[in-house]
C-alpha positions in Angstrom: -5.5 155.1 74.7 -3.5 155.9 77.9 -4.0 154.3 81.3 -6.9 155.3 83.4 -6.4 157.8 86.3 -6.6 154.6 88.6 -4.5 153.0 86.3 -1.9 155.3 86.5 -1.6 155.5 90.1 -3.6 158.5 90.9 -7.0 157.4 92.1 -9.0 160.3 94.1 -10.7 158.0 96.3 -10.2 154.4 97.9 -11.7 151.4 96.5 -10.8 147.5 96.4 -7.2 147.1 96.4 -6.6 151.0 95.9 -4.7 152.0 99.1 -5.0 155.7 100.0 -2.3 158.3 99.4 -1.4 158.2 103.3 -1.3 154.4 103.1 1.4 154.5 100.0 3.4 157.4 102.0 3.5 155.2 105.1 4.2 151.9 102.8 7.4 153.6 101.5 8.8 153.7 104.9 7.3 150.3 106.0 8.6 148.3 102.9 12.0 149.9 103.6 11.9 148.9 107.0 11.0 145.4 106.0 13.8 145.5 103.2 16.5 146.4 106.0 15.5 144.1 108.5 16.5 141.4 106.0 19.8 142.3 106.0 21.1 141.2 109.3 24.9 139.3 109.1 23.8 139.4 105.0 27.1 139.7 102.8 26.3 142.7 100.8 28.9 141.6 98.3 27.1 138.9 96.7 25.4 138.9 93.4 21.8 139.2 93.2 20.1 136.5 91.3 17.3 138.6 90.0 19.5 141.7 89.2 22.5 139.5 88.2 24.6 142.8 87.2 24.3 144.2 90.8 25.6 143.2 93.8 23.3 143.3 96.9 24.9 146.5 98.1 24.3 148.2 94.8 20.9 147.0 94.6 20.6 148.9 97.7 22.0 151.8 96.5 19.7 151.6 93.6 16.7 151.7 95.8 18.1 154.6 98.0 18.9 156.7 95.2 15.3 156.1 93.5 13.6 157.4 96.8 16.2 160.7 96.9 15.3 161.0 93.1 11.7 161.3 93.8 12.2 163.3 96.9 14.5 165.7 95.0 12.0 166.5 92.3 9.1 166.9 94.5 11.2 169.2 97.1 12.0 171.6 93.9 8.7 171.5 92.7 9.9 170.7 89.2 7.5 171.2 86.3 8.7 168.0 84.7 11.0 164.7 85.5 14.4 165.5 85.7 16.2 162.4 84.6 19.7 163.7 85.0 18.8 163.8 88.6 18.3 160.1 88.7 21.5 158.1 90.1 19.6 154.9 90.6 21.5 153.2 87.6 25.1 154.7 88.2 26.3 152.0 90.8 29.6 150.5 89.7 31.5 152.8 92.2 29.4 151.1 95.3 31.7 148.2 96.4 32.8 146.7 99.9 29.9 148.5 101.7 28.5 147.1 104.9 24.6 146.7 106.4 25.6 149.3 109.1 26.2 151.8 106.6 23.4 151.3 104.1 20.6 150.7 106.4 20.4 154.3 108.3 20.9 155.8 104.9 18.1 153.7 103.2 15.8 154.5 106.3 16.5 158.4 106.4 15.8 158.4 102.3 12.4 156.6 102.8 11.3 158.7 105.7 12.7 162.1 103.7 10.5 160.9 100.6 7.2 160.1 102.8 7.6 163.6 104.5 7.8 165.8 101.3 5.0 163.6 99.8 2.6 164.4 103.0 3.9 168.2 102.7 3.0 168.9 99.1 -0.7 168.9 97.4 -1.0 165.2 96.2 -2.7 166.5 92.9 -0.1 169.2 92.4 1.7 168.9 88.9 5.2 168.3 90.5 7.2 166.0 88.1 3.9 164.7 86.7 4.4 161.5 84.9 1.8 160.6 81.8 0.2 163.9 82.5 -0.9 163.1 86.1 0.1 164.6 89.3 3.8 163.8 90.5 2.9 163.2 94.1 0.3 160.8 93.8 2.5 158.7 90.8 5.5 158.7 92.9 3.8 157.7 96.1 2.8 154.5 94.4 5.6 154.3 91.9 8.1 154.2 95.0 6.1 152.1 97.3 6.1 149.2 94.5 9.8 149.8 93.5 10.4 149.2 97.1 8.3 146.0 97.2 9.7 144.5 94.2 13.6 145.1 95.3 12.5 143.9 98.8 11.6 140.6 97.2 15.0 140.5 95.2 17.1 141.1 98.7 14.7 138.5 100.6 15.5 136.1 97.3 19.3 136.6 97.6 19.8 136.3 101.4 17.3 133.3 101.6 14.7 134.8 104.0 11.0 134.4 103.5 9.0 137.2 101.4 5.4 138.1 102.4 3.4 141.1 100.9 -0.1 142.6 102.3 -2.9 141.8 100.0 -4.2 145.0 99.3 -0.5 146.5 98.7 0.2 143.4 96.6 -3.2 144.0 94.7 -1.8 147.4 94.1 1.2 146.4 92.8 -0.4 144.2 90.3 -2.6 147.2 89.2 0.8 149.2 88.7 2.2 146.7 86.3 -0.7 146.6 83.9 -1.4 150.4 84.3 2.3 151.5 84.0 4.9 148.9 83.5 2.9 147.7 80.5 2.3 150.3 78.5 5.6 152.0 79.3 7.3 149.0 77.6 5.1 149.7 74.5 5.9 153.1 74.5 9.9 152.7 75.4 10.6 149.6 73.4 7.9 149.4 70.3 10.5 146.9 68.3 10.5 144.6 71.1 6.6 144.5 71.8 5.4 144.7 68.0 4.9 141.1 67.9 2.2 141.8 70.8 0.4 143.9 68.8 -3.1 142.7 67.5 -2.1 139.1 69.1 -5.1 138.7 71.5 -6.3 139.1 75.1 -4.8 138.0 78.3 -7.0 137.5 81.9 -4.9 137.8 85.2 -7.1 136.3 87.8 -6.0 136.3 91.6 -7.3 133.6 93.3 -6.9 135.1 97.2 -8.2 138.7 96.5 -10.4 140.5 94.4 -8.2 141.5 91.4 -8.9 140.6 87.7 -7.6 142.4 84.8 -8.0 141.9 81.5 -5.3 143.1 79.1 -6.4 143.5 75.1 -3.5 143.6 72.9 -5.8 143.3 69.7 -5.0 147.1 68.9 -1.9 149.3 68.7 -1.6 149.7 72.4 -2.7 147.5 75.3 -6.0 148.4 76.8 -6.5 147.4 80.3 -9.5 146.9 82.1 -10.7 145.2 85.3 -13.4 142.4 85.7 -13.9 138.8 84.8 -14.1 138.6 80.8 -12.9 135.2 78.4 -9.9 135.9 77.0 -7.2 134.2 74.9 -5.3 133.1 77.8 -5.8 133.4 81.2 -3.4 133.1 84.2 -4.5 132.3 87.8 -3.1 132.2 91.2 -2.4 134.0 94.2 -1.9 137.8 93.7 1.5 137.9 94.8 2.7 135.1 92.6 1.0 137.3 89.6 2.8 140.3 90.7 6.2 138.1 90.7 5.4 136.6 87.1 5.0 140.0 85.7 8.1 141.3 87.1 9.7 138.3 85.9 11.0 137.3 89.3 9.2 133.6 89.2 8.2 131.2 86.6 4.9 130.2 85.5 5.4 126.9 87.0 2.6 126.2 90.1 0.3 128.5 88.3 -2.8 128.0 86.3 -2.6 128.8 82.7 -5.8 128.1 80.6 -5.9 128.8 76.7 -2.8 130.5 74.7 0.1 129.9 76.7 2.4 131.0 73.9 0.9 134.4 74.1 1.1 134.7 77.7 4.9 133.7 77.6 5.8 136.0 74.8 3.9 139.2 77.1 5.8 138.0 80.0 8.9 138.2 78.2 8.7 141.3 76.3 7.2 143.4 79.2 10.1 145.2 81.6 10.1 148.1 83.5 
């Protein structure tokens, strides 16, 4: 069973924790500006603890290239995703760069992506993902790509990270509806031990966000609401997001039930 339309990032109307399409377009710019504001006097040559293969400037290049990849596919109205255009992983050549070089490049790329997203029909089948309209999917994917890597930057340079609750809830919904099923499709050998294992309840304590992940079948099925599960993880929504993306440990969060199942799922889901 594939993700629902809302889970895949393409809701046609707003709801609790579901920002509008326009809000997501604006958030691509906003999250990029918040990211770059953390770079004052930063040494871009330092390794990023949460992405240890990259220096800070390489991480920034990764974010900027991801924006430009989505931008390019949407502007050219590609009928399918072109992975050959994605330069977000080819980062070894980027060394010795400064914030004064990268900040304008990042902000220009974010603005350009938001511009093309606003120009196209949100429901046009451009660069579709999982059978859903590309503009809606990419508006969400690039918002949360920027959110997570903004945390990486803040953590690397030692500045506080904060996230609007509605955006945080949307990030968690995307993790359950996109990152989770993608991992089962992309790395079936790695996720095989989870098949038939049990159910996981993610319960945010500061916003109305509860997700139940059913792993008892051949593929994960996600629903929203309060249901008794094999294991429950409770905590502030931002902490649930960071735990899902393996940016923080479970220390300080409430775990009830089969903790081994929860740990196994978090270790095996990556995006």
